[in-house]
N, C-alpha and C positions, 0 to 999 in steps of 0.2 A: 496510576504510574504517574510522577512527577515530571513534566517538560519542563528541558532545555532549551532555549534558542539555540539554533543552528549556525547564528552568525557569532554569536559572544559566548556562548555555554552557559550562559545565567539561568537562573532558574526562572521558569513564564507562570504567571499568573494571572487570572482573569483580571482586566480592568474595565471592561465591561461586560454584558451579557453574549457579548458576538466578538470578543478579541481577547488575545493576550499579550502581557507586557512584560520584558525585563525589568520595567524599577526605571530606566534611565531615556524612557521616548520610545525604544523599540517595541513594534505593535505587529501583532499577524492574527488573521482573520479566522474564525469560526465560523463557519457555515453547517446548518446540521449537523451540531455536534462535532465534526469533522474538523479538528484544524489544520491548515494549511500553512505550511510550513518550508515550504522550496524556496532555496536559494536562489539567484538570476533572474527573482522573477520580480523586481520592485513597483515598475509600476504596476503589474498588473496588482501586486499586495495593495497600493495604495490606493488604487481605484476602489478594490472591494468593498476596504474600508472607509473611502467616505460614502459608499453608497449604503453601509452598513449603519456607518453614524448617523445618516437622515431616513432611517427607518425601509430604505428601498432592500429589502431583504433578495427577492424574487430576484433581481437585478442585478445581485452580488452574487446570485447563484447561479445564473447564466452566465454571470462573465467567468466563473470558475470551470463550469462545465465544458466551455469553448477548449480549455488550455490542455496541451496533449503533451507527449514527451517528445524531445529532441530531435530524435530519429523516427517521427511519423511521417510516414509518405504517403499517406490516406485524405481522403475529400476533406475542407475545412469544413466544419459547422456552421450551419446556418443558424442568426441570431431568430427569426420567427419560427424555427423547428423547435430552437431551445426552449423559448417561449412558452410553446406549447406544452413539451416535455413539463417542466415546473410546471403548469396550472393543471395539466391532467395526471400529474403522477400516482393518483390514490386509483386512478382506473386501466392505467396504460400495463399492459405485459411489460415482461423485461426484453422479450426481443423488438417489440414497438419501441420500446426506450432505445433500445439501442440502435436502432434505424434512425430515430429522430437525432441521435449523436454523431450520426454518417460512420457509424465503428466498420462498416465495409466487411470484408471477410472475416476482422476480427470477432463481429458478433456471430460468424457462423462457427469460429472456433469455441467461443466462449458458449454458446448455446448446445454442442453438443460434446463439449471438453467433459463431462459426467461419463462418456465412457473411451473418449480419446485412452489410445495406450501409454501415452505419455503420464497422465493422470493416474491411469490406475497403480501405472508402476510406484508413481510415488505414495500411493495409498499402500500398497502392500510393501515400501518402504516403512513407512509410518508401525503398519502394523508387525512386520518383521522384527521391530525395535519398542513394541508400545509398551511402557511403563507407568499406563496411569496416570497422564502427568495433569495437575489442576491450572496448569496457565499455558499458554503459548501463545507464540511471536512468529507471524509470517511476512517474509520481506518480500515487497514484490508480489501482493496478494491476489494482484488483478481485483476478479468479480465476487473473491470470496468462494471459491470452491472448498478448496480444503478448511476454511474458517466454518463451513457451513456443517462439514461431517464431523469435525471435531467439536464443536459447538453441540451436537448431536448428542455427543458421548461426556458433556457435563463440564468439556472444559472451556473456562474461560479466556478469551482469544482476543489480540491486538493485531490488526493488520496493519501492514503499512504499504505504498504504494508512490511512486512521483506523478501519479495521474488524479485530479479529482474525481474525475466522472466516472473513475473505475469503483475508488471506493465509495462513493452516493449509490452506487448500481448497486453495489455487495451490502449495505448498509439498508435500504430500500426494496431490495426484491430476494436477498441471496443469505443475506447471515445477518439480521438485522441485530441480535446479541452482541455481537461483536464490537471492540474498540476498534476506532480506524485513526491513522495520521498520517498526512501526506506531508513528504520527504522527499529529495534526493540523497540516494544511496552511497552516494559518493562525497557529499558534504558530512559537517557535523552531525550525529544521530541525534534527534532532541530526544530520545527515550531515557537519556541520562543513567543512572546506574541502576536500571530496573533489570531484573532476572528472572528467566523464566523457565518451567522444568520440560519443555520443549521448542527450539528454537527452528524454524524451516524456509527453506528456499526452495520453491519450486519451477523447475523450464523457466527459468529467468536468468540464475547465476552466469552463465555461459557469456551473455552480450555485455554484463555489466563492464564500466570499468575501474582501472584500480582492484583489479581483484582480490591480490594479496591484505589488502587493506579492508575491506569488506569481509572477507573471509577472517580475517581475524577481530572485526565487529562482529559477526555474527558469533563466533565462539566465546566471546566476552559477555555476548546475551544470555549464555545458558548458567543455570544456576549448577550450583556444588554437584548435585546429582543428576544435572539434567541431560537432555539427548538434543545433539544437531542433526538434522537430517536434510541434504541437498538431494535433490533429484534432476534427472538427464547434466550431467555435465560434460557430455561428449566425450571423445577419447582420443588418447595421444595422438595419431594422426591428422585430428585438426587442426590447422594452422592456430585457430582463435584459442586453442589450450595449451599454450606456450606458459601459459602462469600458474598450471593446475598445481605444483609442487605446495602453495598456498595453502592444499586440504592434505596434506601426505601424513602427519602428524595429528592426526584426530583421537588418539586413543580408544574408548569404547565408545566414540559416538558413531552414530551412521552417517553414511556418505550416499 
């Protein structure tokens, strides 16, 4: 998949083993093979790149692991705990890793999501519209629950989330074979003209901004004979669903 800048739209290419550039001086960090292309984080991007450029890779990773989404209300991370997480990542369990990230109740949700009704409903949606996809893209992939299930069935997966730590957990503990990229759904998508047999978004679309725009981008990422699967949209009586018409003209695609 060829990435493009979420700012300029220009193609991105490796200018160092740990960064991408659009060729005009704009650079983005890549840590543990995960490109960090989140807009609105210029100071963090500059700090991480500065650390990477002098070989302080673990410090750069700690800085990215501390980044959260804009609506996070949980506890702030602790640098010492994150440093321990990075140092001991090969021996820690997923639950221990999430504890050091201070995910709080979100850690419990992720740990038990395998049997959560909303997750099972999403899997049932995929099963009902299964076409044996060769490739899949998931927006708001979290720590990779769906990517793990798809990967076990031979699907080449790409996961995207706004939180680096979630993609990092997915890569190291849950679905290591998938490709990950960090970006804001409301900004320019860096996946360029990539198209997938299956495009999905589960348990996340309802709280996203600019839902009509994001719905159009999800549809645009679906290949000619692909499927779009979006679960947990809630119902028309819920005040936040005033923008739901974005998904009414989906043809044969699943919703």
